[in-house]
Rosetta silent file (secondary structure, phi, psi, omega in degrees, C-alpha in Angstrom):
SEQUENCE: MDFALILFLLLLATGLIWGLDRALFARRRGPQGREPVYVEYARAFFPVILIVFLLRSFLVEPFRIPSASMMPNLFDGDFILVNKFSYGVRLPILHVKLVGLGEPKRGDVAVFRFPSEPSTNYIKRIIGIPGDRILYKDKRVFVNGKPLDYEGQRPYPGPYLAELGGSAVRVTENVLGVRHDILVTERPDQGPNEFTVPEGQYFVLGDNRDHSNDSRFWGFVPDRNLVGRAFLIWFSLDWSQRDAWFWQRIAWDRMGTSIR
SCORE:     score description
SCORE:     0.000 S_00000001
   1 L     0.000  148.947 -178.850   49.313   30.075  -25.562 S_00000001
   2 L   -60.677  128.805  176.112   47.339   31.921  -22.849 S_00000001
   3 H   -66.557  -31.848  179.084   48.294   35.697  -22.975 S_00000001
   4 H   -72.471  -26.298  172.161   48.086   35.941  -19.184 S_00000001
   5 H   -74.137  -38.337  178.720   50.821   32.954  -19.055 S_00000001
   6 H   -66.410  -46.579 -167.799   53.051   34.975  -21.560 S_00000001
   7 H   -76.287  -27.466  174.314   52.747   38.137  -19.426 S_00000001
   8 H   -69.601  -35.040  175.596   53.584   36.044  -16.242 S_00000001
   9 H   -63.221  -53.620 -175.853   56.710   34.554  -17.939 S_00000001
  10 H   -60.438  -43.055  177.263   57.794   37.931  -19.068 S_00000001
  11 H   -58.793  -45.302  176.054   57.163   39.347  -15.653 S_00000001
  12 H   -64.501  -36.738 -174.297   59.153   36.526  -14.077 S_00000001
  13 H   -70.824  -50.355 -175.085   61.970   36.788  -16.490 S_00000001
  14 H   -64.305  -40.850  179.347   62.426   40.525  -16.235 S_00000001
  15 H   -72.643  -30.524  166.119   62.190   40.434  -12.535 S_00000001
  16 H   -64.515  -43.329  169.751   64.728   37.757  -12.172 S_00000001
  17 H   -55.774  -59.957  179.271   67.232   39.596  -14.406 S_00000001
  18 H   -62.541  -38.284 -177.469   66.833   42.741  -12.602 S_00000001
  19 H   -66.946  -48.593  179.075   66.808   41.199   -9.049 S_00000001
  20 H   -64.532  -30.864  167.925   69.828   39.077   -9.692 S_00000001
  21 H   -68.194  -37.357  176.828   71.715   41.762  -11.024 S_00000001
  22 H   -69.332  -37.066  178.625   71.121   44.000   -8.168 S_00000001
  23 H   -68.246  -41.430 -170.931   72.024   41.132   -5.792 S_00000001
  24 H  -108.053  -28.835 -164.937   75.109   39.854   -7.470 S_00000001
  25 L  -128.547  -16.470  179.395   76.739   42.012   -9.955 S_00000001
  26 H   -57.897  -43.856 -176.796   75.718   45.800   -9.218 S_00000001
  27 H   -63.872  -41.350 -175.968   78.288   46.132   -6.373 S_00000001
  28 H   -59.472  -35.177 -176.872   80.983   44.605   -8.499 S_00000001
  29 H   -77.551  -25.165 -179.923   80.490   47.226  -11.064 S_00000001
  30 L    83.795  174.203  176.096   80.485   50.133   -8.674 S_00000001
  31 L   -60.497  -32.118 -176.674   78.782   53.384   -9.005 S_00000001
  32 L   -86.040  -20.891  179.107   80.569   54.225  -12.232 S_00000001
  33 L   -62.973  146.283  178.354   79.802   50.922  -13.834 S_00000001
  34 L  -107.262  145.930  177.707   77.212   50.677  -16.506 S_00000001
  35 L   -71.397  142.797  173.318   74.490   48.074  -16.572 S_00000001
  36 L   -54.776  156.862  178.673   74.325   45.598  -19.501 S_00000001
  37 H   -59.204  -41.204  178.872   71.687   46.453  -21.996 S_00000001
  38 H   -65.214  -26.056  178.808   69.509   43.462  -21.025 S_00000001
  39 H   -79.368  -36.952  176.973   69.480   44.525  -17.423 S_00000001
  40 H   -65.441  -44.997  172.295   68.322   48.083  -18.500 S_00000001
  41 H   -65.879  -33.718  170.375   65.527   46.605  -20.464 S_00000001
  42 H   -62.969  -44.020  175.536   64.460   44.369  -17.678 S_00000001
  43 H   -58.152  -42.941 -168.845   64.390   47.288  -15.180 S_00000001
  44 H   -70.082  -44.701 -167.940   62.483   49.368  -17.601 S_00000001
  45 H   -87.611  -23.896 -176.879   59.847   46.729  -18.596 S_00000001
  46 H   -55.326  -53.562  177.811   59.376   45.103  -15.209 S_00000001
  47 H   -66.844  -25.018 -176.845   57.129   47.675  -13.702 S_00000001
  48 H   -74.583  -54.155  172.910   55.163   48.245  -16.881 S_00000001
  49 H   -48.065  -48.783  171.557   54.528   44.468  -17.215 S_00000001
  50 H   -50.766  -56.833 -179.021   53.471   44.261  -13.578 S_00000001
  51 H   -57.786  -50.453  174.876   50.963   46.840  -13.928 S_00000001
  52 H   -50.591  -52.761  179.584   49.495   45.387  -17.079 S_00000001
  53 H   -53.027  -43.875 -179.274   49.433   41.978  -15.510 S_00000001
  54 H   -72.889  -36.458 -176.665   47.649   43.101  -12.394 S_00000001
  55 H   -68.147  -47.960 -176.946   45.198   45.234  -14.179 S_00000001
  56 H   -75.352  -22.269 -179.046   44.066   42.612  -16.735 S_00000001
  57 H   -82.156  -29.333 -169.526   44.200   39.861  -14.189 S_00000001
  58 H  -129.051  -11.988 -176.915   42.027   41.392  -11.455 S_00000001
  59 L  -119.742  -74.776 -168.171   40.261   44.635  -12.808 S_00000001
  60 E  -138.721  135.794  178.787   39.648   44.970  -16.512 S_00000001
  61 E  -130.622  131.818 -179.811   40.668   42.949  -19.654 S_00000001
  62 E   -77.700  148.108  172.366   40.163   43.945  -23.294 S_00000001
  63 E  -142.199  162.109  176.215   38.753   41.549  -25.788 S_00000001
  64 E  -119.466  136.551  176.320   37.967   41.649  -29.519 S_00000001
  65 L   -76.140  119.065 -170.573   34.566   40.230  -30.854 S_00000001
  66 L   -97.472   -7.585 -167.703   35.538   37.691  -33.398 S_00000001
  67 L  -145.910  177.939  176.477   32.148   36.638  -34.841 S_00000001
  68 L   -94.738   10.375 -169.176   28.604   37.842  -35.558 S_00000001
  69 L   -72.807   -7.099  170.352   26.967   35.656  -32.887 S_00000001
  70 L  -114.235   17.535  171.270   25.998   38.711  -30.630 S_00000001
  71 L   -66.603  143.887   19.765   24.609   40.908  -33.261 S_00000001
  72 L   -94.686   -1.322 -173.467   22.715   43.330  -33.201 S_00000001
  73 L   -92.386  -20.425  177.319   24.435   44.485  -30.017 S_00000001
  74 L  -136.453  126.424 -171.296   27.993   43.429  -30.583 S_00000001
  75 L  -103.274  150.982  167.721   29.591   43.412  -34.181 S_00000001
  76 L   -61.278  116.365 -167.057   32.619   41.477  -35.446 S_00000001
  77 L   109.567   -2.123  171.950   35.314   44.180  -34.976 S_00000001
  78 E   -79.469  145.328  176.231   34.189   45.615  -31.707 S_00000001
  79 E  -115.251  126.608 -158.894   36.786   45.806  -29.000 S_00000001
  80 E  -124.474  164.499  172.933   35.247   45.476  -25.553 S_00000001
  81 E  -115.918  128.910 -175.856   36.212   45.795  -21.868 S_00000001
  82 E  -113.681  123.294 -177.769   35.460   43.100  -19.392 S_00000001
  83 E   -73.084  114.849 -165.485   34.978   43.515  -15.686 S_00000001
  84 L   -86.637  -16.783 -173.044   37.205   40.789  -14.119 S_00000001
  85 L  -108.358    6.586  177.940   35.932   40.918  -10.575 S_00000001
  86 L   -57.377  -38.300 -179.686   32.153   40.911  -11.351 S_00000001
  87 L  -106.606   22.774  175.906   32.028   37.120  -10.610 S_00000001
  88 L   108.294  153.018 -177.274   34.585   37.122   -7.989 S_00000001
  89 E   -85.954  120.920 -175.021   38.452   37.516   -7.797 S_00000001
  90 E  -117.153  151.293 -177.194   40.299   34.669   -9.462 S_00000001
  91 L   -70.308  125.920  178.253   43.871   33.556   -9.308 S_00000001
  92 L   -61.512  150.149  169.490   45.503   34.337  -12.808 S_00000001
  93 L    75.755  -50.094 -176.479   46.429   31.433  -15.028 S_00000001
  94 L   -78.548  -29.142  174.719   45.005   28.821  -12.475 S_00000001
  95 L    65.000   31.459  173.257   41.471   30.489  -12.612 S_00000001
  96 L   -86.258  128.168 -177.227   40.874   29.539   -8.984 S_00000001
  97 E   -77.868  124.449 -179.640   38.344   31.795   -7.249 S_00000001
  98 E   -95.824  -34.073  179.171   39.825   33.429   -4.281 S_00000001
  99 E  -140.252  120.964 -179.122   36.937   35.806   -3.303 S_00000001
 100 L   -84.582  112.861 -174.140   33.369   35.649   -4.290 S_00000001
 101 L  -106.347  -18.850 -175.608   32.186   39.300   -5.020 S_00000001
 102 L  -170.609  165.055  176.292   29.078   38.551   -7.188 S_00000001
 103 L  -122.548  147.314  179.156   27.212   35.867   -9.087 S_00000001
 104 L   -55.625  147.879 -175.516   26.298   35.914  -12.675 S_00000001
 105 L  -123.864  152.524  177.169   22.729   37.214  -13.360 S_00000001
 106 L   -65.094  139.827 -177.220   20.323   36.399  -16.257 S_00000001
 107 L    92.726  -10.953  170.511   20.761   38.731  -19.021 S_00000001
 108 L   -64.931  142.135  174.691   24.482   39.395  -18.288 S_00000001
 109 E   -94.216  107.916 -172.705   26.806   39.416  -21.354 S_00000001
 110 E  -113.788  144.243  179.968   29.661   37.241  -20.182 S_00000001
 111 E  -101.816  131.410 -175.721   32.995   36.338  -21.484 S_00000001
 112 E  -145.955  165.323  174.810   34.108   32.732  -20.650 S_00000001
 113 E   -88.932  121.635 -173.362   36.671   30.106  -21.538 S_00000001
 114 L   -53.075  128.943 -174.503   34.925   27.642  -24.082 S_00000001
 115 L   -54.890  -44.081 -176.586   34.457   24.324  -22.079 S_00000001
 116 L   -93.333   -6.107  169.944   35.967   21.952  -24.526 S_00000001
 117 L  -140.662   69.592 -166.882   38.698   24.344  -25.546 S_00000001
 118 L   -45.260  -26.411 -174.541   39.735   26.516  -22.425 S_00000001
 119 L   -81.567   -1.707 -173.023   42.250   28.469  -24.448 S_00000001
 120 L  -110.635  123.735 -179.056   39.564   29.927  -26.707 S_00000001
 121 E   -92.198  140.470  173.666   37.306   32.799  -25.178 S_00000001
 122 E  -112.678  160.897  173.650   33.595   33.045  -26.091 S_00000001
 123 E  -141.243  121.660  177.346   31.105   35.740  -25.325 S_00000001
 124 E  -136.417  178.292  175.639   27.370   35.060  -24.824 S_00000001
 125 E  -102.909  127.751  175.586   24.357   36.129  -22.869 S_00000001
 126 E   -75.948  125.598 -179.733   23.562   34.198  -19.671 S_00000001
 127 E  -110.279  -36.900 -176.189   19.904   32.995  -19.890 S_00000001
 128 E  -131.518  120.156 -179.281   19.886   30.294  -17.249 S_00000001
 129 L   -94.266  175.177 -179.189   21.486   30.069  -13.761 S_00000001
 130 L   -44.727  128.805  177.286   21.730   26.956  -11.600 S_00000001
 131 L    92.215  -13.976 -175.757   18.434   25.074  -11.268 S_00000001
 132 L   -75.433  151.871  171.595   16.588   26.849  -14.097 S_00000001
 133 E  -108.125  124.819 -173.814   14.624   24.740  -16.712 S_00000001
 134 E  -118.763  127.507  177.254   15.208   26.241  -20.110 S_00000001
 135 E  -122.043  127.534  176.622   13.186   25.535  -23.162 S_00000001
 136 E  -119.645  115.127 -174.444   13.973   26.827  -26.625 S_00000001
 137 E  -146.031  136.285  177.577   10.995   26.387  -29.162 S_00000001
 138 L    52.986   38.974  178.151    9.879   28.224  -32.145 S_00000001
 139 L    65.534   18.381  177.236   12.625   30.859  -31.626 S_00000001
 140 E  -118.496  148.221 -179.057   11.285   31.639  -28.192 S_00000001
 141 E  -110.151  131.676  176.531   12.954   31.098  -24.895 S_00000001
 142 E  -117.252  129.725 -177.840   11.040   29.762  -21.782 S_00000001
 143 E  -116.207  116.608 -179.381   12.602   29.979  -18.344 S_00000001
 144 L    51.894   48.263  173.932   11.046   27.740  -15.672 S_00000001
 145 L    87.623  -22.194 -173.185    7.906   27.209  -17.786 S_00000001
 146 E  -107.749  126.295  175.514    7.251   30.988  -18.444 S_00000001
 147 E   -67.084  135.445  178.594    8.122   32.515  -21.883 S_00000001
 148 L   -58.416  154.886  176.542   10.328   35.585  -22.053 S_00000001
 149 E   -79.824  135.645  176.191    8.582   38.768  -23.223 S_00000001
 150 E  -132.454  141.345 -175.986    9.242   39.777  -26.825 S_00000001
 151 E  -149.376  168.192  171.702    8.147   43.023  -28.483 S_00000001
 152 E    62.569   42.361  175.989    8.829   45.499  -31.170 S_00000001
 153 E   -61.382  117.647 -176.869    9.331   43.121  -34.014 S_00000001
 154 E  -148.316  157.120 -176.232   10.847   45.045  -36.987 S_00000001
 155 E   -71.088  145.857 -179.477   13.171   44.354  -40.092 S_00000001
 156 L  -100.137  119.151 -177.255   16.887   44.564  -39.427 S_00000001
 157 L  -107.036    9.125 -169.603   18.500   46.871  -42.113 S_00000001
 158 L   -82.847 -169.167 -170.918   22.015   46.931  -40.599 S_00000001
 159 L   -76.623  168.245 -177.304   25.284   45.680  -41.700 S_00000001
 160 L    68.111   29.493 -178.587   26.345   42.065  -42.283 S_00000001
 161 L   -68.983  -27.392  177.471   22.963   41.035  -43.857 S_00000001
 162 H   -65.185  -41.603  165.940   24.814   38.821  -46.195 S_00000001
 163 H   -52.514  -24.465  175.650   25.932   36.738  -43.286 S_00000001
 164 H  -101.443   16.824  176.445   22.504   36.309  -42.205 S_00000001
 165 L    85.709   11.793  173.715   21.139   35.063  -45.450 S_00000001
 166 L    96.789   -8.716  178.287   20.052   38.454  -46.696 S_00000001
 167 L  -156.113  152.012  175.530   17.267   39.160  -44.195 S_00000001
 168 L  -165.656  156.006  176.940   16.609   39.136  -40.463 S_00000001
 169 E  -114.818  141.174 -178.202   14.173   40.500  -37.864 S_00000001
 170 E   -97.506  132.188 -176.467   15.008   42.501  -34.878 S_00000001
 171 E  -135.623  145.295  172.856   13.007   41.826  -31.746 S_00000001
 172 E   -96.583  125.070 -176.003   13.438   43.203  -28.182 S_00000001
 173 E  -108.755  144.075 -175.591   13.670   40.435  -25.604 S_00000001
 174 E  -118.932  107.599 -179.135   13.180   40.868  -21.899 S_00000001
 175 E   -93.752   77.360  173.730   15.271   38.308  -19.734 S_00000001
 176 L    61.250   33.856  175.406   13.457   38.919  -16.487 S_00000001
 177 L   120.383  -19.256 -179.095   14.090   42.576  -16.322 S_00000001
 178 E  -102.456  109.562  174.981   17.031   42.872  -18.722 S_00000001
 179 E   -95.060  129.775  175.620   15.907   44.271  -22.183 S_00000001
 180 E  -155.940  167.370 -175.935   17.973   43.865  -25.229 S_00000001
 181 E   -91.081  143.022  172.963   17.681   43.248  -28.852 S_00000001
 182 E  -133.530  170.418 -177.639   18.063   39.896  -30.676 S_00000001
 183 E  -123.085  133.639  170.535   18.071   38.850  -34.291 S_00000001
 184 E  -128.315  150.384 -176.980   16.064   35.996  -35.795 S_00000001
 185 L  -123.714 -172.609  177.693   15.853   34.575  -39.418 S_00000001
 186 L   -91.088    0.441  177.056   13.865   32.138  -41.319 S_00000001
 187 L   -58.679  129.158  176.906   16.554   29.569  -40.709 S_00000001
 188 L   -61.356  146.583 -178.384   14.861   26.518  -39.237 S_00000001
 189 L   -82.110  161.617  170.425   15.339   25.500  -35.595 S_00000001
 190 L   -84.598  -27.386 -170.940   16.746   22.061  -34.420 S_00000001
 191 L   -53.197 -165.369   -8.101   14.286   22.136  -31.546 S_00000001
 192 L   -68.439  145.096 -177.228   12.481   21.999  -29.477 S_00000001
 193 E  -125.178  132.070 -177.047   15.312   21.648  -27.002 S_00000001
 194 E  -123.537  138.106  178.630   14.833   21.597  -23.169 S_00000001
 195 E  -133.397  139.210  168.756   17.580   21.846  -20.573 S_00000001
 196 E  -112.466  118.086 -172.040   18.022   21.816  -16.841 S_00000001
 197 L   -70.348  121.948  175.199   21.027   23.878  -15.621 S_00000001
 198 L   -64.639  175.574  175.644   23.171   21.988  -13.213 S_00000001
 199 L   -78.812  139.047 -179.038   24.605   23.414  -10.018 S_00000001
 200 L    73.921   10.437  174.400   27.626   25.621  -10.680 S_00000001
 201 E  -128.647  172.682 -175.416   26.930   26.001  -14.347 S_00000001
 202 E  -139.648  147.021  173.136   25.142   28.405  -16.646 S_00000001
 203 E  -104.370  131.465 -176.804   23.179   28.336  -19.894 S_00000001
 204 E  -124.194  150.612  177.544   24.079   30.877  -22.592 S_00000001
 205 E  -129.155  152.742  168.730   22.772   32.072  -25.807 S_00000001
 206 L   -79.781  154.395  170.732   24.074   34.345  -28.683 S_00000001
 207 L   -72.724  -28.547  179.567   21.787   37.343  -29.394 S_00000001
 208 E   -88.224   80.552 -163.242   22.046   36.375  -33.029 S_00000001
 209 H   -54.529  -43.312 -172.717   19.933   33.369  -32.348 S_00000001
 210 H   -86.375   -4.242  175.602   19.984   31.472  -35.653 S_00000001
 211 H  -137.273   58.592  179.492   23.797   32.053  -36.163 S_00000001
 212 L  -137.744  134.947  173.304   25.215   31.320  -32.733 S_00000001
 213 L  -100.653  102.030 -175.111   27.172   28.356  -31.434 S_00000001
 214 L  -130.204 -154.034  179.845   25.976   28.192  -27.802 S_00000001
 215 H   -59.409  -30.370  179.979   24.612   26.111  -24.988 S_00000001
 216 H   -57.660  -29.501 -171.803   21.795   24.561  -27.287 S_00000001
 217 H  -108.396  -37.496  179.821   24.605   22.702  -29.034 S_00000001
 218 H  -112.969   -0.962  177.654   27.404   22.101  -26.638 S_00000001
 219 L   111.545 -156.179 -170.986   26.021   22.302  -23.100 S_00000001
 220 L   -96.835  157.427  173.851   26.683   24.538  -19.994 S_00000001
 221 E  -102.691  116.209  169.339   29.446   26.909  -18.926 S_00000001
 222 E   -67.000  155.488 -175.052   30.947   25.947  -15.534 S_00000001
 223 H   -64.768  -30.640 -171.863   31.487   28.722  -13.096 S_00000001
 224 H   -77.390  -12.892  177.399   35.264   28.132  -13.019 S_00000001
 225 H   -93.221   -1.827  176.263   35.389   29.058  -16.840 S_00000001
 226 E   -68.106  139.745  174.229   33.803   32.508  -16.359 S_00000001
 227 E  -101.933  -46.103  175.715   36.212   35.394  -17.141 S_00000001
 228 E   166.471 -174.307 -174.481   33.937   38.354  -16.424 S_00000001
 229 E  -105.979  125.292 -174.887   31.104   40.538  -17.514 S_00000001
 230 E   -78.069  138.643 -171.769   31.473   42.768  -20.682 S_00000001
 231 E  -135.950  -19.396 -171.863   30.488   46.322  -19.999 S_00000001
 232 E  -159.789  138.496  176.519   31.859   48.750  -22.687 S_00000001
 233 E   -94.599  115.626 -179.454   32.740   48.958  -26.296 S_00000001
 234 E   -95.639  -18.682 -174.737   36.038   51.062  -26.244 S_00000001
 235 E  -161.932  146.800  175.322   36.860   50.741  -29.984 S_00000001
 236 E  -150.458  145.195  175.591   35.245   49.411  -33.155 S_00000001
 237 E  -115.319  129.474  173.708   36.018   48.593  -36.783 S_00000001
 238 L   -83.228   96.199 -169.103   33.434   48.081  -39.418 S_00000001
 239 L   -85.512   -1.600  169.680   34.581   45.000  -41.302 S_00000001
 240 L   -68.224  -30.113  175.572   31.602   45.156  -43.563 S_00000001
 241 L   -84.276   84.747 -165.973   33.422   47.881  -45.531 S_00000001
 242 L   -73.654  -33.763 -179.464   35.913   45.606  -47.033 S_00000001
 243 L   -90.582    4.431 -173.993   37.314   47.988  -49.586 S_00000001
 244 L   -95.299  154.734  179.862   37.642   51.002  -47.333 S_00000001
 245 L   -67.812  161.544 -171.788   40.831   52.339  -45.715 S_00000001
 246 H   -52.364  -47.433 -174.405   41.485   51.547  -42.008 S_00000001
 247 H   -72.528  -19.058  168.180   40.428   55.060  -40.809 S_00000001
 248 H   -74.094  -22.270  173.036   37.281   54.855  -42.886 S_00000001
 249 H   -78.814  -12.800 -178.411   36.302   51.625  -40.995 S_00000001
 250 E   -62.855  116.660 -175.345   36.501   53.238  -37.592 S_00000001
 251 L   -92.696   77.653 -174.059   32.953   53.073  -36.151 S_00000001
 252 L   -51.653  -36.074  178.699   33.000   56.261  -34.057 S_00000001
 253 L   -67.301  -11.152 -179.056   29.328   56.034  -33.085 S_00000001
 254 L   -91.836  -31.839 -169.784   30.011   52.636  -31.328 S_00000001
 255 L   -68.925  134.515 -176.499   32.955   53.723  -29.204 S_00000001
 256 L    86.491   -0.714 -178.420   32.045   54.374  -25.611 S_00000001
 257 L   -77.177  121.725 -179.057   28.733   52.376  -25.900 S_00000001
 258 E   -69.239  148.401 -178.539   27.697   50.455  -22.784 S_00000001
 259 L  -101.505  127.787  175.870   26.871   46.776  -23.293 S_00000001
 260 L  -146.262    0.000    0.000   23.601   45.481  -21.938 S_00000001
């Protein structure tokens, strides 16, 4: 079940219990009467749930990275913050845009609801905006007929190499002004694949190009599915150290890192 829906139901339940008690039963008890325990809990939790609901619905929402598809920039075990109003203020649960404050840009790392399974959140990098022609060929991306710039090819010695087949190459990609690193391996491509991005939709790719389930395989992300733009790693656990204690897995050097 959608966590926002759970919060909303808890907010509704605690608010109704507290409100009905004040309206119907508080006077009967008088100033010396004691509130039932469930009313005390409702009164205590209602403002807390309200604040959390408003914060995660309109300002900032936390997410956990569940896979290696955004390596080398985001690892399985990173906990990130997402700016909820980067792409407009949306009505919670219904996901209807109320106010348009900004549009997704090429190079943004965006969280969105997976088109075929909206209850699941995905995170990828926006490569194509409406009207763009995207070609993926020989592990290179072409936008409107022009290849993106690639430089600084070097071996990747980092964690999770086993999941990458034992070797990978790190390359700096420039998405029309947004520079970031990607990973490529010797895994063969299915392409070349060419796409034209429809109006109101976006083409996304994972930075771990050969190990990412993205727009190359299932299509585009509708604007209504966008959740927000990822901007900060606030906590991280290194799951590659499977035999270490919890506190030994904390990746202190990644905490507070900006996402670009």
